[in-house]
PATI-330348 format. One record per residue (C-alpha): residue number from 1; residue in one letter; x, y, z. Coordinates in Angstrom, 1 decimal. Layout:
BEGIN
 kemar bamar     xx     yy     zz
   NUM     a      X      Y      Z
...
END
This chain:
BEGIN
 kemar bamar     xx     yy     zz
     1     x   24.7  -22.6   40.3
     2     x   21.7  -19.9   40.4
     3     x   22.7  -16.4   42.1
     4     x   20.4  -16.1   45.1
     5     x   18.4  -12.9   46.1
     6     x   20.9  -12.2   48.9
     7     x   23.9  -12.7   46.9
     8     x   22.3  -10.4   44.0
     9     x   22.0   -7.8   46.6
    10     x   25.1   -8.2   47.7
    11     x   27.0   -8.0   44.5
    12     x   25.1   -4.7   43.2
    13     x   26.1   -3.0   46.8
    14     x   29.2   -1.1   45.1
    15     x   27.0   -0.4   42.0
    16     x   24.5    1.4   44.1
    17     x   24.5    5.0   44.1
    18     x   24.3    6.8   47.8
    19     x   21.3    8.7   46.6
    20     x   19.1    9.9   43.7
    21     x   21.5   11.5   40.8
    22     x   19.0   14.0   39.4
    23     x   19.8   16.6   36.6
    24     x   17.4   18.7   33.8
    25     x   17.3   17.9   30.0
    26     x   19.4   20.6   28.1
    27     x   18.7   20.1   24.4
    28     x   17.4   17.0   22.0
    29     x   19.7   16.4   18.8
    30     x   18.3   13.3   16.7
    31     x   18.6   10.0   19.0
    32     x   20.1   11.8   21.9
    33     x   18.9   13.7   24.7
    34     x   21.7   16.0   26.6
    35     x   21.6   17.0   29.8
    36     x   23.4   18.5   32.7
    37     x   26.6   16.7   33.8
    38     x   25.4   13.5   36.1
    39     x   28.2   11.1   37.8
    40     x   27.0    8.2   36.3
    41     x   29.1    5.7   34.1
    42     x   27.7    4.6   30.5
    43     x   25.1    1.9   30.8
    44     x   23.3    3.4   33.8
    45     x   19.6    4.0   33.6
    46     x   17.5    6.8   34.1
    47     x   14.0    8.1   34.1
    48     x   13.2   11.1   31.9
    49     x   10.0   13.0   33.6
    50     x    8.0   14.6   30.7
    51     x    6.6   17.8   31.6
    52     x    4.3   17.5   28.6
    53     x    3.1   13.6   28.7
    54     x    3.1   13.6   32.3
    55     x    5.2   10.0   31.8
    56     x    8.7    8.8   32.6
    57     x   10.8    7.7   29.8
    58     x   13.6    5.2   30.7
    59     x   16.7    6.2   28.9
    60     x   20.4    5.0   28.9
    61     x   23.9    6.8   29.5
    62     x   25.6    6.2   26.2
    63     x   28.4    8.8   26.5
    64     x   29.7   12.5   27.4
    65     x   30.5   15.3   25.6
    66     x   32.3   18.4   27.3
    67     x   30.0   19.8   30.3
    68     x   26.9   17.2   29.5
    69     x   25.8   13.9   29.7
    70     x   24.3   12.1   26.7
    71     x   21.4    9.6   27.0
    72     x   19.1    7.9   24.3
    73     x   15.4    6.8   25.4
    74     x   14.5    3.5   25.3
    75     x   10.9    4.5   24.3
    76     x    8.9    6.9   22.6
    77     x   11.0   10.7   22.8
    78     x    7.7   12.1   21.7
    79     x    6.7   15.1   25.0
    80     x   10.7   15.4   26.0
    81     x   11.7   18.7   26.2
    82     x   14.1   21.2   27.8
    83     x   13.8   21.4   31.5
    84     x   12.2   18.1   32.0
    85     x   13.8   16.2   35.4
    86     x   16.1   13.5   34.9
    87     x   16.6   10.9   37.9
    88     x   18.8    7.9   38.4
    89     x   17.4    4.5   38.4
    90     x   20.6    1.9   38.4
    91     x   23.9    1.2   37.1
    92     x   23.7   -2.2   36.6
    93     x   21.1   -4.0   34.3
    94     x   19.7   -7.2   35.4
    95     x   17.1   -9.5   34.0
    96     x   14.7  -11.9   35.8
    97     x   15.2  -15.5   34.9
    98     x   13.7  -19.1   36.3
    99     x   12.3  -21.9   35.0
   100     x    8.8  -20.2   34.4
   101     x   10.1  -18.5   30.9
   102     x    9.9  -21.6   29.2
   103     x    7.3  -20.8   26.8
   104     x    7.2  -16.9   27.3
   105     x    7.5  -14.2   25.0
   106     x   10.0  -11.0   26.3
   107     x   10.7   -7.8   25.0
   108     x   14.5   -6.4   24.5
   109     x   14.5   -5.1   28.3
   110     x   13.1   -8.8   29.5
   111     x    9.9   -8.1   30.5
   112     x    6.7  -10.1   29.3
   113     x    5.1   -8.9   26.6
   114     x    2.7  -12.2   25.9
   115     x   -0.1  -11.1   28.3
   116     x    0.3  -14.0   30.2
   117     x    1.4  -11.7   33.2
   118     x    4.6  -11.2   35.5
   119     x    7.8  -13.7   35.2
   120     x    7.7  -15.5   38.1
   121     x   11.9  -15.1   39.1
   122     x   13.9  -17.1   40.8
   123     x   17.3  -15.5   40.2
   124     x   18.6  -12.3   38.7
   125     x   21.4  -12.4   36.0
   126     x   23.2   -9.3   34.7
   127     x   22.8   -8.6   31.3
   128     x   26.2   -7.2   30.3
   129     x   28.4  -10.6   32.3
   130     x   32.0  -11.5   31.3
   131     x   32.7  -14.5   29.1
   132     x   33.5  -17.7   31.0
   133     x   37.6  -18.3   31.5
   134     x   39.3  -19.5   28.3
   135     x   41.7  -21.5   30.4
   136     x   39.0  -22.9   32.3
   137     x   36.3  -23.6   29.3
   138     x   35.7  -27.1   28.8
   139     x   36.9  -28.6   25.0
   140     x   34.0  -29.1   23.0
   141     x   34.0  -33.1   23.0
   142     x   30.1  -34.2   22.2
   143     x   28.1  -34.1   19.0
   144     x   24.7  -32.3   19.3
   145     x   22.1  -33.7   16.7
   146     x   20.5  -30.8   14.8
   147     x   18.0  -32.9   13.4
   148     x   18.9  -31.7    9.8
   149     x   20.6  -33.9    7.7
   150     x   22.9  -31.5    5.5
   151     x   24.4  -30.0    8.9
   152     x   25.0  -33.2   10.7
   153     x   26.4  -35.0    7.7
   154     x   28.8  -32.0    6.6
   155     x   29.0  -29.6    9.4
   156     x   28.5  -31.6   12.2
   157     x   27.9  -29.4   15.5
   158     x   29.4  -29.9   19.2
   159     x   27.6  -28.8   22.1
   160     x   29.3  -25.3   23.0
   161     x   29.9  -24.5   19.7
   162     x   29.4  -21.1   18.2
   163     x   28.5  -21.0   14.5
   164     x   27.4  -18.3   12.1
   165     x   24.5  -18.6    9.4
   166     x   25.4  -16.3    6.4
   167     x   22.2  -15.4    4.1
   168     x   20.9  -12.7    2.4
   169     x   17.0  -12.0    1.9
   170     x   14.8  -14.4    1.4
   171     x   16.7  -17.5    1.4
   172     x   15.1  -19.5    4.1
   173     x   16.9  -18.7    7.1
   174     x   13.9  -18.1    9.6
   175     x   12.6  -21.3    8.3
   176     x   16.0  -23.1    9.0
   177     x   15.9  -21.5   12.6
   178     x   12.7  -22.6   13.1
   179     x   14.2  -26.4   12.3
   180     x   16.9  -26.0   14.8
   181     x   14.7  -25.0   17.3
   182     x   12.4  -27.8   16.9
   183     x   14.7  -30.4   16.1
   184     x   18.0  -29.7   17.9
   185     x   18.6  -32.6   21.0
   186     x   19.0  -29.6   23.5
   187     x   16.9  -29.2   26.6
   188     x   16.0  -25.2   26.2
   189     x   16.0  -23.3   23.2
   190     x   16.6  -19.4   23.6
   191     x   15.8  -17.5   20.6
   192     x   16.4  -13.5   19.9
   193     x   15.1  -12.0   17.5
   194     x   16.3   -8.3   16.5
   195     x   15.2   -5.8   14.1
   196     x   12.6   -8.4   12.5
   197     x    9.1   -6.7   10.9
   198     x    6.3   -7.1   13.4
   199     x    4.3   -9.7   11.3
   200     x    7.2  -12.0   10.7
   201     x    7.4  -12.1   14.5
   202     x    3.8  -14.0   14.7
   203     x    4.9  -15.8   11.8
   204     x    7.7  -17.3   13.6
   205     x    6.0  -18.4   16.7
   206     x    3.2  -20.0   14.9
   207     x    4.2  -21.3   11.9
   208     x    8.4  -21.8   12.2
   209     x    8.6  -22.5   15.9
   210     x    5.1  -24.0   16.6
   211     x    3.8  -25.5   19.8
   212     x    6.5  -28.2   20.1
   213     x    9.1  -25.7   19.8
   214     x    7.7  -22.6   21.7
   215     x    7.1  -24.9   24.8
   216     x   10.6  -25.5   25.5
   217     x   11.8  -22.2   24.2
   218     x   12.2  -18.3   25.6
   219     x   11.5  -15.6   22.5
   220     x   13.5  -12.5   23.1
   221     x   12.1   -9.3   20.8
   222     x   13.0   -6.1   19.7
   223     x   11.5   -5.5   16.4
   224     x   12.6   -2.7   13.7
   225     x   10.2    0.1   15.5
   226     x   12.2   -0.3   18.9
   227     x   14.9    2.1   19.7
   228     x   18.7    1.3   19.1
   229     x   19.5    0.6   22.6
   230     x   16.7   -2.0   22.8
   231     x   17.8   -3.9   19.7
   232     x   21.4   -3.8   20.9
   233     x   20.2   -5.0   24.1
   234     x   17.8   -8.1   23.4
   235     x   20.6  -10.6   22.6
   236     x   22.6   -9.6   25.7
   237     x   19.2  -10.2   27.5
   238     x   18.9  -13.7   25.5
   239     x   22.3  -14.4   26.4
   240     x   21.8  -14.0   29.8
   241     x   18.6  -16.3   30.2
   242     x   20.6  -19.1   28.3
   243     x   23.4  -18.8   30.7
   244     x   21.0  -19.3   33.6
   245     x   19.8  -22.7   32.1
   246     x   23.1  -23.5   31.4
   247     x   24.2  -22.8   34.7
   248     x   21.3  -25.3   36.1
   249     x   23.3  -28.1   33.8
   250     x   20.9  -28.0   30.9
   251     x   21.9  -27.7   27.0
   252     x   20.8  -24.5   26.0
   253     x   20.8  -23.6   22.0
   254     x   21.1  -20.0   21.8
   255     x   19.5  -18.7   18.2
   256     x   19.9  -15.1   17.1
   257     x   18.3  -13.2   14.3
   258     x   20.3  -11.1   13.2
   259     x   23.8  -10.0   14.3
   260     x   23.0   -7.3   11.1
   261     x   20.6   -5.6   12.8
   262     x   22.3   -5.3   16.0
   263     x   25.4   -4.2   14.4
   264     x   23.4   -1.3   12.5
   265     x   21.6   -0.5   15.9
   266     x   25.2   -0.2   17.4
   267     x   26.3    2.0   14.5
   268     x   23.4    4.5   15.2
   269     x   24.4    5.1   18.8
   270     x   27.9    5.2   17.8
   271     x   26.9    7.6   15.0
   272     x   24.8    9.5   17.4
   273     x   27.5   10.1   19.8
   274     x   30.2   11.2   17.4
   275     x   31.9    8.4   16.7
   276     x   34.1    8.1   13.8
   277     x   33.1    5.2   11.3
   278     x   35.5    2.4   10.7
   279     x   34.4    0.3    7.6
   280     x   31.4    1.1    5.7
   281     x   29.6    3.3    8.4
   282     x   29.9    0.5   11.0
   283     x   31.6    2.1   14.3
   284     x   34.7    0.6   15.9
   285     x   32.1    0.2   18.9
   286     x   30.3   -2.2   16.5
   287     x   33.3   -4.7   16.1
   288     x   34.2   -4.5   19.6
   289     x   30.6   -5.5   20.5
   290     x   30.7   -8.8   19.0
   291     x   33.1  -10.8   20.5
   292     x   31.9   -9.6   23.8
   293     x   28.4  -11.2   22.8
   294     x   29.3  -14.3   21.1
   295     x   32.3  -15.3   23.5
   296     x   29.9  -15.7   26.4
   297     x   28.4  -18.9   24.7
   298     x   30.2  -22.5   25.1
   299     x   30.9  -24.8   27.3
   300     x   30.8  -24.5   31.0
   301     x   31.4  -27.2   34.0
   302     x   27.5  -27.3   34.3
   303     x   26.3  -27.4   30.8
   304     x   26.5  -25.7   27.5
   305     x   25.4  -22.8   25.2
   306     x   25.5  -23.5   21.5
   307     x   25.1  -20.6   19.4
   308     x   23.8  -20.1   16.1
   309     x   24.1  -16.1   14.8
   310     x   22.4  -15.3   11.4
   311     x   24.4  -12.7    9.3
   312     x   22.1  -10.5    6.9
   313     x   24.5  -10.2    4.3
   314     x   24.2   -7.0    2.2
   315     x   23.9   -7.5   -1.4
   316     x   24.7  -11.6   -0.8
   317     x   28.3  -10.3   -0.3
   318     x   29.8  -12.8    2.0
   319     x   33.0  -10.3    2.5
   320     x   31.0   -7.0    3.6
   321     x   32.3   -6.1    7.2
   322     x   30.2   -7.6    9.7
   323     x   30.3  -11.1    8.0
   324     x   33.7  -11.2    7.8
   325     x   34.5  -10.2   11.4
   326     x   31.7  -12.5   12.5
   327     x   33.4  -15.7   10.7
   328     x   36.7  -14.7   12.4
   329     x   35.0  -14.9   15.8
   330     x   32.8  -18.2   15.6
   331     x   33.7  -21.6   15.4
   332     x   32.3  -22.3   11.9
   333     x   29.5  -20.9    9.5
   334     x   26.6  -22.0    7.3
   335     x   26.2  -20.3    3.7
   336     x   22.6  -20.4    2.2
   337     x   22.9  -19.8   -1.6
   338     x   20.4  -17.8   -3.1
   339     x   21.0  -19.7   -6.4
   340     x   20.3  -23.4   -4.5
   341     x   16.9  -21.2   -3.1
   342     x   15.8  -20.3   -6.6
   343     x   16.4  -23.8   -7.6
   344     x   13.7  -24.6   -4.6
   345     x   16.2  -26.7   -2.9
   346     x   15.4  -26.3    0.7
   347     x   17.5  -26.0    3.3
   348     x   19.4  -23.7    0.7
   349     x   23.0  -24.4    2.5
   350     x   25.7  -24.7    0.0
   351     x   27.9  -27.2    1.5
   352     x   31.1  -26.0   -0.4
   353     x   31.3  -22.7    1.4
   354     x   30.4  -23.9    4.9
   355     x   32.7  -25.3    7.4
   356     x   32.4  -26.6   11.0
   357     x   35.9  -26.2   12.8
   358     x   35.3  -28.9   15.4
   359     x   34.0  -31.5   13.2
   360     x   37.0  -33.1   12.9
   361     x   37.4  -33.4   16.7
   362     x   34.0  -35.0   17.6
   363     x   33.1  -37.2   14.8
   364     x   34.4  -40.8   14.3
   365     x   36.9  -41.1   11.6
   366     x   35.2  -43.7    9.4
   367     x   32.3  -40.9    9.5
   368     x   34.5  -38.4    9.0
   369     x   36.2  -39.7    5.9
   370     x   33.0  -40.7    4.6
   371     x   31.9  -36.9    4.7
   372     x   34.7  -35.7    3.1
   373     x   34.3  -38.4   -0.1
   374     x   30.7  -36.8   -0.7
   375     x   32.1  -33.4   -0.1
   376     x   34.7  -34.0   -2.7
   377     x   32.0  -35.8   -5.4
   378     x   29.8  -32.8   -4.8
   379     x   32.7  -30.5   -5.8
   380     x   33.5  -32.2   -9.0
   381     x   30.1  -32.3   -9.7
   382     x   29.8  -28.5   -9.6
   383     x   32.7  -28.0  -11.0
   384     x   31.5  -29.6  -14.6
   385     x   27.6  -29.4  -13.9
   386     x   27.2  -26.3  -16.7
   387     x   28.9  -28.9  -19.4
   388     x   26.6  -31.7  -18.3
   389     x   23.4  -29.5  -18.4
   390     x   24.2  -28.5  -21.9
   391     x   24.9  -32.0  -23.1
   392     x   28.5  -31.3  -23.7
   393     x   30.1  -33.7  -21.6
   394     x   30.6  -37.6  -23.0
   395     x   30.3  -40.5  -19.9
   396     x   33.5  -42.0  -19.5
   397     x   35.7  -38.7  -20.3
   398     x   36.3  -38.0  -16.9
   399     x   36.1  -41.0  -14.2
   400     x   35.9  -39.0  -11.5
   401     x   32.8  -36.9  -12.7
   402     x   31.5  -40.1  -13.7
   403     x   31.5  -41.2  -10.3
   404     x   30.3  -37.6   -9.0
   405     x   27.3  -38.4  -11.1
   406     x   26.1  -41.7  -10.0
   407     x   26.3  -40.6   -6.5
   408     x   24.7  -37.3   -6.8
   409     x   21.1  -38.7   -6.3
   410     x   22.4  -40.1   -3.1
   411     x   23.9  -36.7   -1.8
   412     x   20.8  -34.7   -3.1
   413     x   18.5  -37.3   -0.8
   414     x   21.0  -35.7    2.2
   415     x   20.6  -32.2    1.5
   416     x   17.0  -32.0    0.8
   417     x   14.9  -31.6    3.7
   418     x   11.4  -30.6    3.9
   419     x   10.9  -28.4    7.3
   420     x    8.5  -30.5    9.1
   421     x   11.1  -33.6    8.5
   422     x   13.1  -34.5   11.5
   423     x   15.8  -37.2   11.0
   424     x   17.9  -38.4   13.5
   425     x   22.0  -38.0   13.9
   426     x   22.5  -41.9   13.6
   427     x   19.9  -42.3   10.6
   428     x   21.9  -39.1    8.8
   429     x   25.3  -41.1    8.9
   430     x   23.7  -44.4    7.7
   431     x   22.8  -42.5    4.3
   432     x   26.6  -40.9    4.5
   433     x   28.1  -44.2    5.0
   434     x   25.8  -46.1    1.8
   435     x   26.4  -43.1   -0.2
   436     x   30.2  -42.8    0.4
   437     x   30.5  -46.9    0.0
   438     x   28.4  -46.7   -3.1
   439     x   31.2  -44.1   -4.5
   440     x   34.0  -46.0   -3.7
   441     x   32.2  -49.3   -5.5
   442     x   31.9  -47.1   -8.4
   443     x   35.6  -46.3   -8.5
   444     x   36.8  -49.9   -8.4
   445     x   34.1  -50.6  -11.7
   446     x   35.8  -48.0  -13.3
   447     x   39.0  -49.4  -12.7
   448     x   38.6  -53.0  -14.0
   449     x   40.2  -54.1  -16.9
   450     x   37.6  -54.6  -20.2
   451     x   36.9  -57.8  -21.0
   452     x   38.6  -59.3  -23.7
   453     x   37.6  -59.4  -27.0
   454     x   37.0  -63.1  -28.5
   455     x   39.4  -63.7  -31.6
   456     x   38.2  -63.9  -35.3
END
């Protein structure tokens, strides 16, 4: 249930300082503003009053060094100088939530940026909340139809599942996210765009999401020009908004693009405060941040949050540190293949490299076995595809390959889908069962003995 304003104020009492805490700026080094010692915890918000620009720059406490407090501004650093006054703001960061958020576009701090006026809030939720109790978390038992045939057939998603989308640049992950936002059978979609180009934001909202998807969505944006703390904060703001709608009993789809750019922002923060790099420049705090974000999605007694988290793999290396860490946290992953994208195969999902860890628990056995049979046919065909393309394969030499070749048109019909096309889960499963039945008929035909030859 939602948090009332009175309950919100009561909970904040232990975090409210008895008076304003103030200090002075000592020096600015790179991304860090070093101030006189302030009795504030990490994550507290302060205002730096620039004497030059006559403006208050919001900043966040990120660490301490000897006899100084380290802060990172959440806005433009230009104008901040030694001796500028620093005043505390709050020690607990909240975001205003409510039904009126649907159709709105917010910045990384949860403030409206679409020109439609202030958000009419009915409650305030903490940005950094604890994940649900793992013992009390209900099991995933219901199918969530995504409207994307390839996913519903071979990587069936359950309500409350968390799944990663691993992709390089330019292979169609934004288009796939737009399809998921428009076609997934959930009441609300919360979308977090982190580190995107400014041009791509408008393209995603107008082209990929469209009016239909935007009407039931909340979009949280932190573009690449925003400070690192804002890029880290945006996914947590989006998750807090998703938690509000989940607590109202809704099934929520949470889409984040991308985890990698959030991790890069956290790497910048960790490096600025002197944290030692662990793997490929990523600091230990980066890998500690990922589960704190992703474990908050899932089912609750009231509703569910189904999370889709994209990972921008560097150099198409699916085993780079962030990809490897994310796969260990989530309940499955979808791999987008550049090889398939070059063939104009969209969505460019590599079925053989992708997996859903809950599919076997939520899909009826006959449908599960049919999907496995088609996956096996696809694997056999892929292994010998090069021989077939150069004409080196003689039909009849491998019965399994012959079976796979005969059923491949039906498999391709399931895998290929236009971005404006939506398919229900039931219709997808009819295609899967029909293709699997065809593959069985082909096997039986191959096992029939040859007709007897007439005697001369």
